[in-house]
C-alpha angles and dihedrals in degrees: 000000000000091000091054090049094052092047091053091043092053089046091054094044092048090052089062093054090049092051120086092208090064091057091047090053090047092053092045092049096049093043095052095042092045094050091044094052091045090055092048092052092043089057087062093239119168112268092246090056091045091054090049090049091049090055091052091049090052090049091050089053089052088065088068103026103049098051090050094046094048100040091078098050096094106353092063091047090058093043093052093043096241094111093080091048091050093048093051092052117103093261132107123248090238091057091052094048096045092045092051090047092051091048094054092043091049092051091049091051090051088052091053097046095078090057088072087068089066090064094043093049091049091050090050095049098041110019093160094061104033106073110140139160113265087208091065091052092048092046092049095050092043091053090048090051092052092048092046090051092055094046094044088055088048091052092049090053090052090049091049092052097053138037092214114090094200092054090049092050094047092048092051092045091051095053092044091050092052092053092044102045094034089072093049091055093036095117089057098043097089144337087235108101091210092056091048092049092051091048091051092046092053095045109109091190091063090046091053092051092048091050091050088055090055094256111134117180119196088218088065090052092050093045097056096037089052092048091048093051092045095050092045091050091049090048092052090051091048091052091047090051090056 
């Protein structure tokens, strides 16, 4: 079972490095995050605020990057005619879905790793002004990883439900945007405190900012783990139905 998973995982990860769109997304991601962090430091913000701003910039890039990375997971397989071949292989649907999920998540983590250099370079150039709490950096990246996991699973579900990659990407982007911007407008959503609390709880933007401040709530962990498991389960059922 594990051997089959690793074979499928390596196949999915290799497909990214053979795809030009993956390199375009990588360049876009690093360019936007680099320019964003440069602007934050240039504004002479405190390092803690700059780290928090970097996390928000990375999240904003996820709105574009994740739908494009996940839209090809199943829709492209059907378009190229390899989906039927993959489904007739002696592997379970759950192995295929989890391997594809791990492949996309691994590529996204590799995209994020160079952003750590921004912090190291800033510390090297201005050590007297760049003291920050490592816990806030760890909390911010961990929160981003949890959010990315849930939305990667969401994007895979959208790709499994349609054979059109553009439709899959737009569907994923729409749901992600609702969860992102809903938190920003949370005070104006309703006069009902319960509605506002629910909007704030579901807002991934607020979770990212809390994680970047070193605040890690177990409710956030449970939320995104539950969403990840739910979307992966729904994706497996969608693949089985086809």
